[in-house]
C-alpha positions in Angstrom: 106.9 153.1 42.7 103.4 153.6 43.9 102.5 152.7 47.5 100.1 149.4 46.9 99.4 148.6 50.6 97.6 150.1 53.6 100.8 149.9 56.0 102.7 151.7 53.3 100.3 154.5 52.9 99.9 155.1 56.4 103.8 155.3 56.6 103.8 157.8 54.0 101.3 160.2 55.5 103.1 159.5 58.8 106.2 161.0 57.3 104.7 163.9 56.0 102.9 165.3 59.3 106.0 164.1 61.2 108.4 166.4 59.0 107.9 169.7 60.6 108.5 168.1 63.7 111.8 166.7 63.1 113.7 170.1 63.7 112.9 173.6 64.8 113.6 175.2 61.3 110.9 173.1 59.5 108.6 174.0 62.3 109.1 177.6 62.1 108.5 177.3 58.0 105.8 175.2 58.1 104.2 177.5 61.0 105.1 180.6 58.2 103.5 178.7 55.1 100.2 177.6 57.2 99.9 181.4 58.6 100.6 182.6 54.5 97.6 180.4 53.3 95.1 181.5 56.2 95.9 185.1 55.5 95.4 184.7 51.9 92.2 182.8 52.5 91.0 185.7 54.6 92.0 188.5 52.1 90.4 186.8 49.3 87.2 186.2 51.3 87.4 189.7 52.2 87.7 190.9 49.1 84.6 188.7 47.8 82.5 190.2 50.7 83.6 193.6 49.8 82.2 193.4 46.3 78.7 192.3 47.6 78.3 194.8 50.5 79.3 197.4 47.6 76.1 196.8 45.6 74.7 197.2 49.2 75.7 200.4 50.0 74.9 201.6 46.7 71.0 200.8 47.3 71.7 202.7 50.6 73.3 205.3 49.2 70.0 205.5 47.3 67.5 204.9 49.8 69.3 207.7 51.9 69.0 210.1 48.4 65.8 209.1 49.0 65.5 210.4 52.3 67.1 213.7 52.0 64.9 214.4 48.9 61.8 213.7 51.4 63.3 215.7 53.9 63.7 218.8 51.5 60.4 218.7 50.5 60.8 216.9 47.1 58.3 214.0 46.6 59.5 210.9 45.0 55.8 210.5 43.6 54.0 212.9 41.6 51.5 214.8 43.3 47.9 214.1 41.3 46.7 217.1 39.2 43.2 218.2 39.4 40.8 216.9 37.3 38.5 219.5 35.4 34.5 219.8 36.4 32.3 216.4 34.9 29.6 217.7 33.0 26.6 216.3 34.1 25.0 213.4 32.6 22.1 213.5 30.7 18.7 212.2 33.2 17.3 208.5 32.1 13.9 209.9 32.3 12.8 213.4 31.6 9.2 215.3 32.3 6.0 213.5 30.5 5.3 216.8 29.0 8.7 216.9 26.7 7.1 213.6 25.2 8.1 214.3 21.4 4.9 214.3 19.7 5.8 212.2 16.9 7.0 209.3 19.3 3.0 209.6 20.5 1.6 209.7 17.0 4.0 206.7 16.5 2.7 204.9 19.5 -1.1 206.1 18.4 -0.9 204.8 14.7 0.7 201.7 15.6 -2.2 200.8 17.8 -4.7 201.9 15.0 -2.9 199.2 12.9 -3.2 196.8 15.7 -6.6 196.8 16.3 -7.5 197.0 12.6 -8.3 193.0 11.6 -11.4 192.8 9.7 -12.8 189.1 9.0 -10.7 187.9 6.3 -7.3 189.5 6.8 -4.7 187.1 7.1 -1.8 187.4 9.3 0.6 188.8 6.6 -1.4 191.5 5.6 -1.8 192.5 9.2 1.7 192.5 9.9 2.0 194.3 6.7 -0.1 197.2 8.4 2.0 197.3 11.4 5.6 196.8 9.2 5.9 200.9 8.7 5.7 201.4 12.9 7.3 199.0 14.3 11.0 197.5 14.5 12.2 194.7 13.0 12.9 192.6 15.8 9.7 193.1 17.3 8.2 192.4 13.8 9.7 188.6 14.5 7.8 188.6 17.5 4.4 189.5 16.0 4.7 187.2 13.3 3.6 184.4 15.5 0.5 186.1 16.5 -3.1 185.7 15.3 -5.0 188.8 14.5 -8.3 187.0 15.1 -7.5 186.9 18.8 -6.7 191.0 18.8 -9.5 191.8 21.6 -9.9 195.6 20.4 -11.5 197.1 17.2 -10.8 200.4 17.6 -8.7 203.1 19.0 -10.9 205.5 21.5 -8.2 208.4 22.4 -5.1 210.0 21.6 -1.7 208.2 23.2 -0.5 209.8 26.6 2.8 209.6 27.8 3.8 207.8 31.0 7.6 207.5 30.9 10.0 209.6 28.9 13.5 209.3 28.4 15.8 210.8 25.7 15.5 207.9 23.1 12.4 206.2 24.1 8.8 207.1 25.3 6.0 204.4 26.6 2.9 205.6 26.3 -0.6 204.5 26.6 -3.2 204.4 24.1 -7.2 203.5 25.0 -9.1 201.0 22.7 -12.4 199.9 23.0 -12.0 197.2 25.0 -8.5 197.5 26.7 -5.8 200.3 27.4 -2.6 199.7 25.3 1.0 200.2 26.8 3.4 201.0 24.0 7.0 201.3 24.2 8.5 203.9 21.3 11.8 204.1 20.6 13.9 206.4 18.6 15.5 204.7 15.5 17.5 206.0 12.4 14.0 205.1 10.4 12.2 207.6 12.8 10.1 206.8 15.8 9.1 202.7 16.0 7.3 200.5 18.6 9.5 198.0 20.4 6.9 196.2 22.5 3.5 196.6 23.8 1.2 195.3 26.9 -2.1 195.3 27.8 -2.4 197.8 30.9 
């Protein structure tokens, strides 16, 4: 029959913890059982701790092996190898006397087409004369220029290189009223003008 009152539960608990005290045999038996439980818990805890520390000792063993390898002259990381010598890069600028004659001729011919704007010439005709010597990108810029506003009428001398690079040449071309600074670049279709300005 279950115990339903608090007083009955207290009496049951009191009977349980007073049971070992009623005789020396019961007390000795209780001490042996309690000692066995404590020993079992300590032994089980030691086994679990040994498994965890075993992993740590393995890591420690690896560290010891690394130390031994370092002590014996064996490096854990490979030493970098010697790289082959680097070929010198092509300079950005070259001496002006190395300007390709084709680039200078392209600058002169382009300037001759630029100053060619007789009265009555339409912008389309002027652009058509520049087209063979001009990059496609720069033609779009020149399409907005009115040839009537070009102040020069003729080229008065050869194109002279002022800056030379492996794929481009900046040249000056004299005209009857001003000097033109023309940038000529190397394209698949030959040397063509990609920019001009007044000096």
